[in-house]
C-alpha positions as CSV (number, residue, x, y, z in Angstrom):
1,M,5.2,-246.4,-31.6
2,E,4.9,-243.0,-30.5
3,D,2.4,-243.9,-27.9
4,D,4.0,-246.3,-26.5
5,L,6.6,-243.5,-25.7
6,Y,4.0,-241.4,-24.1
7,A,3.0,-244.4,-21.9
8,E,6.2,-245.1,-20.9
9,N,6.7,-241.3,-19.8
10,I,3.2,-241.9,-17.5
11,L,4.7,-244.9,-16.1
12,D,7.9,-243.3,-15.4
13,H,6.4,-240.3,-13.5
14,Y,4.5,-242.5,-11.6
15,N,7.1,-244.5,-10.6
16,N,9.7,-242.0,-10.4
17,P,7.4,-239.0,-9.2
18,R,9.2,-235.5,-10.1
19,N,8.5,-232.4,-7.2
20,F,6.8,-235.1,-4.6
21,G,6.7,-234.4,-1.2
22,I,5.9,-232.0,1.4
23,P,8.0,-229.0,2.0
24,K,8.5,-227.3,5.5
25,K,7.5,-224.0,3.5
26,F,5.0,-223.3,1.2
27,D,3.1,-220.2,-0.1
28,L,-0.4,-222.1,-1.3
29,N,-2.0,-225.2,-0.5
30,Q,-4.8,-227.1,-1.3
31,Q,-6.2,-230.8,-1.4
32,E,-8.4,-232.1,-4.3
33,I,-10.4,-235.7,-4.3
34,N,-11.5,-237.6,-6.9
35,P,-14.9,-239.1,-5.1
36,L,-15.2,-241.4,-8.3
37,C,-12.2,-243.2,-7.5
38,G,-10.6,-242.1,-4.4
39,D,-7.4,-240.0,-6.1
40,E,-6.2,-237.4,-3.7
41,I,-3.6,-234.9,-4.3
42,N,-2.2,-232.1,-2.2
43,I,-1.1,-229.2,-3.7
44,Y,2.1,-227.0,-2.3
45,L,3.1,-224.0,-4.1
46,T,6.2,-221.4,-3.0
47,L,5.7,-218.0,-4.5
48,D,8.2,-215.5,-6.0
49,N,6.5,-212.2,-7.1
50,K,4.0,-213.4,-9.8
51,K,5.8,-216.6,-10.6
52,I,5.8,-220.1,-9.6
53,K,9.2,-220.7,-7.2
54,D,8.6,-224.1,-6.3
55,I,6.1,-227.2,-6.3
56,K,5.7,-230.0,-4.3
57,F,2.8,-232.7,-4.0
58,S,1.7,-235.5,-2.4
59,G,-1.5,-237.9,-2.6
60,S,-2.1,-241.3,-3.9
61,G,-4.3,-242.5,-6.9
62,C,-3.4,-244.2,-10.1
63,A,-1.0,-243.5,-12.6
64,I,-2.8,-240.9,-14.6
65,S,-3.3,-238.7,-11.8
66,Q,0.3,-238.9,-10.1
67,A,2.0,-239.1,-13.3
68,S,0.0,-235.6,-14.4
69,A,0.8,-233.9,-11.1
70,S,4.7,-235.1,-11.5
71,I,4.7,-233.9,-15.0
72,I,2.7,-230.4,-14.4
73,S,5.0,-229.8,-11.5
74,E,8.1,-229.8,-14.0
75,H,6.1,-227.7,-16.2
76,I,4.8,-225.1,-14.3
77,K,8.0,-224.1,-12.3
78,G,9.3,-220.6,-13.1
79,K,5.7,-219.8,-15.0
80,E,3.7,-216.7,-14.3
81,I,0.7,-217.6,-12.0
82,N,-1.5,-215.6,-14.4
83,E,-0.1,-218.3,-17.2
84,V,-1.0,-221.0,-15.1
85,K,-4.7,-219.5,-14.4
86,S,-5.4,-219.7,-18.0
87,Y,-4.2,-223.4,-18.4
88,G,-7.4,-225.9,-19.5
89,K,-7.7,-229.4,-20.3
90,E,-6.1,-229.5,-23.3
91,D,-3.3,-228.2,-22.1
92,I,-2.8,-231.1,-19.8
93,L,-4.0,-233.5,-22.4
94,N,-0.8,-232.1,-24.5
95,L,1.5,-232.3,-21.5
96,L,0.6,-236.4,-21.0
97,G,0.5,-237.1,-24.8
98,I,-2.0,-239.9,-24.4
99,S,-5.3,-239.8,-25.5
100,I,-7.9,-240.0,-22.1
101,G,-11.3,-241.0,-22.0
102,P,-13.5,-239.3,-20.0
103,V,-13.5,-241.7,-16.9
104,R,-9.9,-241.1,-17.0
105,L,-10.5,-237.0,-17.3
106,K,-10.9,-236.3,-13.9
107,C,-8.2,-237.7,-12.8
108,A,-5.5,-236.3,-15.7
109,L,-7.2,-233.1,-14.7
110,L,-6.9,-232.8,-10.6
111,S,-3.4,-231.7,-10.0
112,L,-4.2,-228.4,-12.3
113,K,-8.1,-228.0,-10.2
114,A,-6.1,-228.1,-7.0
115,I,-3.0,-225.7,-8.1
116,Q,-5.9,-223.0,-10.2
117,K,-8.1,-223.7,-6.9
118,S,-5.3,-222.4,-4.4
119,I,-4.4,-219.6,-6.7
120,Q,-8.1,-218.3,-6.5
121,K,-8.1,-218.9,-2.8
122,S,-5.2,-216.9,-2.7
123,E,-6.4,-213.9,-5.0
124,N,-9.4,-214.2,-2.8
125,E,-8.1,-213.6,0.4
126,S,-5.8,-210.7,-1.1
127,N,-8.7,-209.2,-2.3
128,I,-10.3,-209.4,1.2
129,K,-7.6,-207.8,3.1
130,N,-7.1,-204.7,0.4
């Protein structure tokens, strides 16, 4: 019964994604593609000091990749960048609430990979400028 609720949540986020779209202004951007299945995610982050003020995403793909992007976008708004940098596979699986096989795991983690890469690139560029 509980698995059905989580599956419904995934479908809801897939059919009605939260924070979907391309913002006019953003601080960080990263595109990630899963070459195995063709899922694509573009992440747009707006920062305020060391916090994620806003997040939007665009892209296409399976229900898992798109729902994962929607769910994590809701979850990380207002979070400290350092906290989001420490997120891993288990955090995403907990947010999704369903068991995912190895083939679908890359789909589920695609948005997190894009978020963390965009933050890392920004930090690397800041270090070069200093």
